[in-house]
VEXDREN-2710 file (C-alpha; in Angstrom, 1 decimal):
% VEXDREN-2710
k/r/px/py/pz
1/MET/92.3/107.2/143.2
2/ASN/95.1/104.6/143.8
3/VAL/96.3/106.7/146.7
4/LEU/92.9/106.5/148.4
5/LEU/92.6/102.8/147.7
6/GLU/96.1/102.2/149.2
7/ALA/95.3/104.3/152.2
8/ALA/92.0/102.4/152.9
9/LEU/93.5/99.0/152.1
10/PRO/97.2/98.7/152.8
11/GLY/98.9/96.2/150.5
12/VAL/96.3/96.5/147.8
13/GLU/98.9/97.2/145.1
14/HIS/100.1/93.6/145.5
15/LEU/96.5/92.3/145.0
16/GLY/96.5/93.8/141.5
17/GLU/99.7/92.2/140.6
18/LYS/98.6/88.8/141.9
19/ALA/95.2/89.0/140.1
20/GLY/97.0/90.0/136.9
21/SER/99.4/87.1/137.1
22/VAL/96.5/84.6/137.9
23/LEU/94.5/86.0/134.9
24/GLU/97.5/85.7/132.6
25/LYS/98.1/82.1/133.6
26/GLY/94.5/81.2/133.2
27/ALA/94.3/82.9/129.8
28/GLY/97.5/81.3/128.7
29/SER/96.3/77.8/129.6
30/VAL/93.0/78.4/127.7
31/ALA/94.8/79.7/124.7
32/GLY/97.2/76.7/124.8
33/GLN/94.2/74.3/124.8
34/LEU/92.5/76.1/121.9
35/SER/95.7/76.3/119.8
36/GLY/95.6/72.5/119.6
37/LEU/92.3/72.8/117.7
38/ALA/93.6/75.4/115.2
39/GLY/94.2/73.9/111.8
40/ASP/92.5/70.6/112.7
41/PRO/90.4/69.6/109.6
42/LYS/88.0/67.6/111.8
43/VAL/87.0/70.8/113.6
44/LEU/86.4/72.5/110.3
45/PHE/84.3/69.6/108.9
46/ILE/82.2/69.4/112.1
47/GLY/81.6/73.1/112.1
48/LEU/80.6/73.2/108.4
49/ALA/78.4/70.1/108.8
50/LEU/76.5/71.7/111.8
51/ILE/75.9/74.9/109.7
52/VAL/74.6/72.9/106.8
53/LEU/72.4/70.8/109.1
54/THR/70.9/73.9/110.7
55/LEU/70.1/75.5/107.3
56/ILE/68.4/72.3/106.1
57/ILE/66.4/72.0/109.3
58/ILE/65.3/75.6/109.1
59/PHE/64.4/75.2/105.4
60/PHE/62.1/72.2/106.1
61/ILE/60.6/73.5/109.3
62/LYS/59.4/76.6/107.5
63/LYS/57.6/74.5/105.0
64/ILE/56.1/72.3/107.7
65/ILE/54.8/75.3/109.7
66/ILE/53.3/76.9/106.5
67/ASN/51.6/73.6/105.6
68/SER/50.2/73.3/109.1
69/VAL/48.9/76.9/109.2
70/LEU/47.3/76.4/105.8
71/GLY/45.7/73.2/106.9
72/LEU/44.2/74.8/110.0
73/ALA/42.9/77.7/107.9
74/ALA/41.3/75.2/105.5
75/TRP/39.8/73.2/108.4
76/ALA/38.2/76.4/109.9
77/LEU/36.9/77.3/106.4
78/VAL/35.4/73.9/105.8
79/VAL/33.9/73.4/109.3
80/TYR/32.6/76.9/110.0
81/VAL/32.0/78.5/106.5
82/PHE/30.9/75.5/104.5
83/ASP/29.3/73.8/107.5
84/VAL/30.8/70.3/106.7
85/HIS/30.3/68.1/109.8
86/LEU/33.6/66.5/110.6
87/PRO/34.7/64.9/113.9
88/LEU/35.9/68.0/115.6
89/PHE/39.1/67.1/117.5
90/ALA/40.3/64.3/115.1
91/SER/39.8/66.5/112.0
92/PHE/41.6/69.4/113.8
93/VAL/44.6/67.3/114.6
94/VAL/44.8/65.7/111.1
95/SER/44.6/69.2/109.4
96/ALA/47.3/70.5/111.8
97/VAL/49.7/67.6/111.2
98/PHE/49.1/66.9/107.6
99/GLY/48.0/70.3/106.4
100/LEU/46.0/70.7/103.2
101/ALA/46.5/67.1/102.2
102/GLY/45.0/66.0/105.5
103/ILE/41.9/68.1/105.2
104/GLY/41.6/67.1/101.6
105/SER/41.8/63.4/102.6
106/LEU/39.1/63.9/105.3
107/LEU/36.8/65.6/102.7
108/VAL/37.3/62.6/100.3
109/LEU/36.5/60.2/103.1
110/LYS/33.4/62.2/104.0
111/PHE/32.3/62.2/100.4
112/LEU/32.7/58.4/100.2
113/GLY/30.8/57.9/103.4
114/LEU/33.7/56.4/105.3
115/LEU/33.8/59.2/107.8
116/ALA/31.0/59.8/110.2
END
């Protein structure tokens, strides 16, 4: 295959050598820059802090999403099954944001006559 390539493009063997030397220089400079970070305790601390922060965020977001879904399900149950007349859009948003506590608060306000 190299014979065909050399016949079609004379001097191509030198291109491979030049490309290899350019790649070696580029890889060497990147490796030289990265080796300065190896063993640096700041890098380790930042990496571990980001991992812990991600786990905490995922832990709390799962709870928030579950609370919102349960709130919307309770809202649908109260409005459509039990036929409690609540302000449609406002009660929907409150139940989505605050979940079961939000829909519970709306029902208490409705019972006390403070909610139209």
